[in-house]
C-alpha positions as CSV (number, residue, x, y, z in Angstrom):
1,X,-3.5,141.1,46.9
2,X,-3.8,137.3,45.1
3,X,-5.2,134.5,46.7
4,X,-3.0,131.8,48.4
5,X,-4.8,129.6,45.8
6,X,-4.3,131.0,43.0
7,X,-0.5,130.9,43.7
8,X,1.3,128.9,41.6
9,X,4.0,126.6,43.2
10,X,7.7,127.6,42.7
11,X,9.5,124.7,40.6
12,X,12.6,123.7,41.7
13,X,15.4,123.5,39.4
14,X,17.5,120.1,38.8
15,X,20.8,120.2,39.9
16,X,22.3,118.2,36.5
17,X,24.2,115.3,37.8
18,X,27.6,115.5,35.9
19,X,27.7,112.8,32.9
20,X,30.4,110.4,34.1
21,X,33.8,110.6,31.8
22,X,33.8,107.1,29.9
23,X,37.1,104.8,31.9
24,X,40.5,103.9,30.0
25,X,41.4,100.7,29.5
26,X,43.6,101.5,32.7
27,X,40.8,103.0,35.5
28,X,38.0,101.2,36.8
29,X,34.8,101.9,40.0
30,X,36.5,100.9,43.0
31,X,34.5,99.4,46.2
32,X,33.7,102.9,47.5
33,X,32.4,104.4,44.0
34,X,35.9,105.8,43.9
35,X,37.3,106.1,40.5
36,X,41.2,104.9,40.5
37,X,43.8,103.5,38.5
38,X,45.3,100.3,38.4
39,X,49.0,102.0,38.3
40,X,48.0,103.0,42.2
41,X,47.7,99.6,43.6
42,X,49.5,99.6,45.7
43,X,49.5,103.5,47.4
44,X,46.9,104.4,50.1
45,X,46.6,100.9,51.7
46,X,46.5,101.9,55.6
47,X,45.0,98.0,56.6
48,X,48.4,95.9,54.4
49,X,51.1,99.3,56.4
50,X,48.7,98.5,59.7
51,X,49.7,95.0,59.7
52,X,53.4,95.0,58.5
53,X,54.1,97.6,61.4
54,X,52.1,94.7,63.6
55,X,53.8,91.7,62.3
56,X,57.5,93.8,62.2
57,X,57.1,94.5,65.7
58,X,55.8,91.2,66.4
59,X,52.2,91.8,67.1
60,X,49.3,89.7,66.4
61,X,47.1,90.7,63.8
62,X,43.3,91.1,64.2
63,X,41.1,89.3,62.3
64,X,38.8,92.4,60.5
65,X,42.6,93.7,59.6
66,X,42.8,90.4,58.0
67,X,39.7,90.3,56.4
68,X,40.0,94.4,55.1
69,X,43.4,93.6,53.5
70,X,41.8,91.0,52.0
71,X,39.0,93.0,50.5
72,X,41.5,95.6,49.4
73,X,43.9,92.8,47.6
74,X,41.1,91.6,45.3
75,X,39.0,94.8,44.7
76,X,42.6,96.2,43.3
77,X,43.7,93.0,41.7
78,X,42.3,93.8,38.2
79,X,43.9,93.7,34.6
80,X,43.1,96.4,31.6
81,X,40.3,96.0,29.8
82,X,37.9,97.7,26.8
83,X,35.6,100.4,28.9
84,X,37.7,99.5,32.3
85,X,39.9,97.2,34.1
86,X,38.3,94.1,35.2
87,X,38.5,92.7,38.6
88,X,39.9,89.0,38.9
89,X,38.9,86.4,41.4
90,X,41.7,86.6,43.3
91,X,40.8,82.6,43.9
92,X,42.3,81.3,40.9
93,X,45.4,82.7,41.3
94,X,47.4,80.1,44.1
95,X,46.8,76.7,41.1
96,X,48.6,79.3,38.2
97,X,51.6,79.9,39.9
98,X,51.9,77.0,43.0
99,X,51.3,74.2,40.6
100,X,54.3,74.9,38.0
101,X,56.4,74.9,40.9
102,X,55.8,72.0,43.3
103,X,55.5,69.8,40.1
104,X,59.5,71.5,39.1
105,X,60.7,70.6,42.6
106,X,59.0,67.6,43.1
107,X,60.9,66.5,39.5
108,X,64.0,66.8,41.8
109,X,64.3,63.8,43.7
110,X,62.2,60.7,43.8
111,X,61.8,62.1,48.0
112,X,60.4,65.8,47.2
113,X,58.3,64.0,45.0
114,X,56.8,62.0,47.5
115,X,56.6,65.0,49.6
116,X,54.9,67.5,46.9
117,X,52.5,64.8,45.5
118,X,51.6,63.5,49.3
119,X,50.8,67.2,50.3
120,X,48.5,68.5,47.2
121,X,45.9,66.4,48.2
122,X,45.8,67.2,51.7
123,X,46.1,71.1,51.3
124,X,43.8,71.0,48.7
125,X,41.1,69.0,51.2
126,X,42.1,71.5,53.5
127,X,41.2,74.1,51.7
128,X,38.1,72.8,50.4
129,X,36.8,72.0,54.1
130,X,37.7,75.8,54.8
131,X,35.5,77.6,52.1
132,X,32.7,74.6,52.5
133,X,32.7,75.2,56.7
134,X,32.4,79.3,55.7
135,X,29.7,78.3,52.6
136,X,31.5,80.5,50.5
137,X,32.2,80.3,46.3
138,X,35.5,79.9,45.1
139,X,37.1,79.1,41.7
140,X,40.0,77.8,43.1
141,X,39.1,74.3,42.6
142,X,37.9,75.1,38.7
143,X,41.3,76.6,38.2
144,X,43.0,74.1,39.5
145,X,40.9,71.8,37.5
146,X,41.2,73.5,34.0
147,X,44.8,74.6,34.5
148,X,46.0,71.0,35.8
149,X,44.8,70.2,32.0
150,X,46.5,72.3,29.5
151,X,49.9,71.7,32.1
152,X,49.3,68.1,31.8
153,X,48.9,68.7,28.5
154,X,52.0,71.4,27.6
155,X,54.7,68.8,29.4
156,X,53.2,66.1,26.9
157,X,53.9,68.9,24.2
158,X,56.7,69.3,25.1
159,X,58.4,66.6,26.9
160,X,56.6,63.4,25.2
161,X,55.7,64.0,22.0
162,X,59.4,64.9,20.7
163,X,60.9,61.4,21.4
164,X,59.7,59.8,19.0
165,X,57.0,57.6,20.3
166,X,53.6,59.1,20.4
167,X,52.4,59.1,16.4
168,X,50.2,61.5,15.2
169,X,47.0,59.9,15.3
170,X,47.4,59.0,19.2
171,X,48.2,62.7,19.2
172,X,44.9,63.6,18.1
173,X,43.2,61.1,19.7
174,X,44.2,63.2,23.0
175,X,43.9,66.9,21.9
176,X,39.9,65.3,21.1
177,X,39.7,64.4,24.6
178,X,40.3,67.7,25.9
179,X,38.4,69.3,23.7
180,X,35.3,67.1,24.9
181,X,36.3,67.1,28.4
182,X,35.8,70.8,27.9
183,X,32.6,70.8,26.1
184,X,31.2,69.0,28.5
185,X,32.1,71.0,31.3
186,X,30.9,73.9,29.6
187,X,27.8,72.1,29.5
188,X,27.9,70.8,33.1
189,X,28.4,74.0,34.5
190,X,25.1,75.7,32.9
191,X,22.0,75.5,34.8
192,X,21.4,72.6,36.5
193,X,17.8,73.2,37.0
194,X,17.4,76.2,38.9
195,X,14.0,77.2,40.5
196,X,12.2,80.1,39.8
197,X,9.0,81.9,41.3
198,X,6.2,81.9,37.9
199,X,4.6,85.2,37.1
200,X,1.5,83.5,38.1
201,X,2.9,83.0,41.6
202,X,2.4,85.9,43.4
203,X,-1.0,86.6,42.6
204,X,-2.5,83.3,43.8
205,X,-0.4,83.8,47.2
206,X,-1.1,86.8,49.5
207,X,0.7,88.5,51.7
208,X,-0.9,86.6,54.4
209,X,-0.8,83.1,52.8
210,X,2.8,83.9,52.4
211,X,3.3,85.2,56.2
212,X,1.4,82.0,57.5
213,X,4.0,79.7,55.4
214,X,6.7,81.4,56.8
215,X,5.8,81.0,60.3
216,X,5.6,77.7,60.0
217,X,8.7,77.5,58.3
218,X,9.9,79.0,61.7
219,X,8.1,76.8,64.5
220,X,9.5,73.7,62.5
221,X,13.3,75.2,63.0
222,X,13.2,75.5,66.5
223,X,12.2,71.4,67.0
224,X,15.0,68.5,66.2
225,X,16.5,69.2,63.0
226,X,15.4,65.6,61.0
227,X,12.7,64.4,63.1
228,X,10.0,62.5,61.4
229,X,8.2,59.5,62.1
230,X,8.5,57.3,59.0
231,X,12.3,57.4,60.0
232,X,13.5,56.8,56.4
233,X,13.8,58.1,52.8
234,X,11.0,57.6,50.5
235,X,12.2,58.1,47.3
236,X,9.3,60.4,45.6
237,X,9.8,62.8,48.6
238,X,12.9,64.0,49.9
239,X,12.9,64.8,54.3
240,X,14.6,68.3,53.6
241,X,16.7,70.4,56.5
242,X,14.0,72.0,58.3
243,X,15.4,74.8,58.4
244,X,13.6,77.6,56.4
245,X,10.6,74.6,55.4
246,X,7.1,72.7,56.0
247,X,5.6,70.7,55.4
248,X,1.9,68.4,55.5
249,X,1.2,67.2,58.4
250,X,2.5,63.5,59.1
251,X,-1.0,61.5,57.9
252,X,-1.1,63.9,54.2
253,X,-0.4,61.9,51.3
254,X,3.4,61.5,49.9
255,X,2.1,62.4,46.6
256,X,1.3,65.8,47.3
257,X,3.7,66.5,49.7
258,X,5.7,69.7,48.8
259,X,8.2,72.1,50.6
260,X,7.8,76.2,51.3
261,X,11.8,77.8,51.0
262,X,11.2,81.1,52.9
263,X,14.6,81.9,51.1
264,X,13.2,82.2,47.6
265,X,9.7,82.2,48.4
266,X,8.8,79.3,46.3
267,X,7.1,75.8,46.7
268,X,9.4,73.4,45.7
269,X,8.2,70.2,44.5
270,X,10.1,67.1,45.4
271,X,13.6,66.3,45.7
272,X,14.5,69.5,45.4
273,X,16.6,71.7,47.5
274,X,17.9,75.2,48.3
275,X,21.6,75.1,48.1
276,X,23.6,77.4,50.5
277,X,26.1,78.0,48.2
278,X,24.5,79.0,45.0
279,X,21.9,80.7,47.1
280,X,18.8,78.9,44.6
281,X,16.8,75.7,45.1
282,X,17.5,73.7,42.4
283,X,15.5,70.6,41.2
284,X,16.8,67.2,42.2
285,X,19.9,68.6,44.0
286,X,22.4,65.9,44.0
287,X,25.2,68.2,45.7
288,X,26.9,71.2,45.1
289,X,30.5,70.3,42.9
290,X,33.3,72.7,43.7
291,X,35.3,71.4,40.6
292,X,32.4,73.3,38.3
293,X,31.6,75.5,40.9
294,X,28.1,75.1,40.4
295,X,25.0,72.3,41.3
296,X,24.7,69.4,40.4
297,X,20.9,68.8,39.9
298,X,18.7,67.3,37.0
299,X,19.7,69.6,34.2
300,X,23.6,69.3,34.1
301,X,23.6,65.6,35.8
302,X,24.2,63.6,32.4
303,X,26.8,66.9,31.6
304,X,28.6,66.0,35.0
305,X,28.4,62.1,34.3
306,X,29.8,62.2,30.8
307,X,32.9,65.2,31.8
308,X,33.6,62.3,34.4
309,X,33.5,59.7,31.7
310,X,35.9,61.2,29.2
311,X,38.4,62.4,31.9
312,X,38.7,59.4,33.0
313,X,39.5,57.5,29.4
314,X,41.3,60.8,27.9
315,X,44.0,61.0,32.1
316,X,44.6,56.8,31.5
317,X,45.2,56.8,27.9
318,X,47.9,60.1,27.9
319,X,49.3,58.2,31.6
320,X,49.6,55.0,29.1
321,X,50.8,56.9,26.2
322,X,54.0,59.2,28.7
323,X,55.2,56.0,30.5
324,X,55.5,53.8,27.4
325,X,58.0,56.5,26.4
326,X,59.7,57.5,29.4
327,X,60.1,53.9,30.1
328,X,59.9,51.8,27.7
329,X,59.6,48.3,27.5
330,X,57.7,47.7,30.9
331,X,54.3,47.6,31.6
332,X,52.0,50.6,32.2
333,X,51.6,49.2,36.0
334,X,55.0,47.9,36.2
335,X,56.5,51.7,35.4
336,X,54.1,53.9,37.5
337,X,56.7,51.8,40.8
338,X,59.3,50.9,39.6
339,X,61.3,52.7,36.4
340,X,64.7,52.8,36.7
341,X,66.7,56.1,35.7
342,X,63.7,58.6,35.1
343,X,65.0,61.0,37.7
344,X,68.8,61.0,35.8
345,X,67.0,63.3,33.2
346,X,65.2,66.7,33.5
347,X,62.5,66.2,31.0
348,X,61.8,62.7,31.7
349,X,61.6,63.2,35.7
350,X,58.9,66.0,34.8
351,X,57.1,63.5,32.4
352,X,57.2,60.5,35.5
353,X,56.1,63.4,38.1
354,X,52.8,64.7,36.3
355,X,52.3,60.8,35.9
356,X,52.0,60.5,39.1
357,X,50.0,64.3,39.3
358,X,47.8,63.0,37.1
359,X,47.0,59.4,38.6
360,X,46.3,61.0,41.8
361,X,43.7,63.3,40.3
362,X,42.3,60.7,38.3
363,X,41.9,58.1,41.2
364,X,39.9,60.7,42.9
365,X,37.4,61.5,40.1
366,X,37.2,57.4,39.5
367,X,35.8,57.4,43.0
368,X,33.4,60.4,42.6
369,X,32.0,58.5,38.9
370,X,31.9,55.5,41.2
371,X,29.7,57.3,43.6
372,X,28.0,58.9,40.9
373,X,26.6,55.8,39.2
374,X,26.0,53.4,42.7
375,X,24.1,56.2,43.6
376,X,22.0,56.1,40.2
377,X,21.6,52.3,40.5
378,X,19.5,53.0,43.7
379,X,17.8,55.9,42.3
380,X,19.1,58.6,44.7
381,X,21.8,61.7,44.9
382,X,24.2,62.2,47.1
383,X,22.0,65.1,49.2
384,X,20.1,61.9,49.8
385,X,22.8,59.7,50.8
386,X,24.1,62.4,53.5
387,X,21.4,63.3,54.4
388,X,20.1,59.4,56.2
389,X,23.8,59.4,57.1
390,X,23.2,63.1,59.3
391,X,20.2,61.2,60.5
392,X,21.2,57.9,61.0
393,X,18.6,56.6,59.3
394,X,21.2,55.0,56.5
395,X,23.9,52.5,57.3
396,X,27.0,51.9,54.8
397,X,27.3,48.6,52.9
398,X,30.6,47.7,51.3
399,X,33.0,49.6,53.2
400,X,31.0,52.7,52.8
401,X,30.7,52.6,49.3
402,X,26.8,51.9,48.6
403,X,25.0,53.3,51.7
404,X,21.3,51.9,52.7
405,X,19.5,55.1,53.0
406,X,16.4,52.4,54.2
407,X,15.0,52.3,50.4
408,X,16.7,49.2,49.6
409,X,14.3,46.0,50.4
């Protein structure tokens, strides 16, 4: 007989998991964790079939069905790549398809040009407010900006340079400006100054302190947003959105006043802010720019301003060269509004349409650049300006270009 204490436990054999076979260039793992092939992108799509059936029978589609269809399309939209097909963000495709089509249609006639070039900014603003309201990240505007640069340069090489009015030096200057824009944008897309939790913070703050800070942040959210006895913004410490943050009492010195971010679980320095789109806190956050799909903060603000400046100079130079080629013996301003015979030739009509598209984009970027310069001169950020307007502690001056946040004497 064997004693219970002497019995050896029976070791269970480990079930060896089968190793996954390497994916070929056209295979991928879908959102359900199953192996799939790019050639089967239109197969077994029950949500799409249901949507088509309801559309044919004139029945309304449920919002959940539309979301599932978009999720399926975005998951199956892939391109062959080494060691598995890569997923393509669906938001980058509309600019690549719609922009050339709209510009070519606008070059058919003057009235079509007016309608198309007027509707493009309206559609862009509508999509911006749609994504901004949902707090979603999108590559639509970054794709639109980069593809607009490339397509305008392509039209310039194909339609303007062959006419013989642009010399090699002028073409080289324009090309260098384009490369400088891309370099500045690459620098501006880098880390804007994200806050990270230091290694010592976990030791310095125990669980009870974290719970206490979170409780204070929750109690603060129950009050009226933006309520403060000061009634104005401070140039050293900013009145952040009280959601998920806690503050020291009003009698505390402003130099040591700091905010606690319950989402990032860290103490934010003055003028830092939590971006709800990026999901992380940024030092001296100015705003979230959809054109670079990133925040503009302490580390990339200068690169952002430099990219705007180089773009404005390069765009104005390219517009001048194009108008001087298709509308000879006229000044740039006159040719922009009066260029007879420009629609007689399709090549000149397309160039003229691209000029007006560039003018619209340049005007929008010039407005952003002007606002940035004004904010820098008054030592405020765009977020502080918008917060002062929401809390009704600021007032607009000079047709709204300047906002007095309460700091101006």
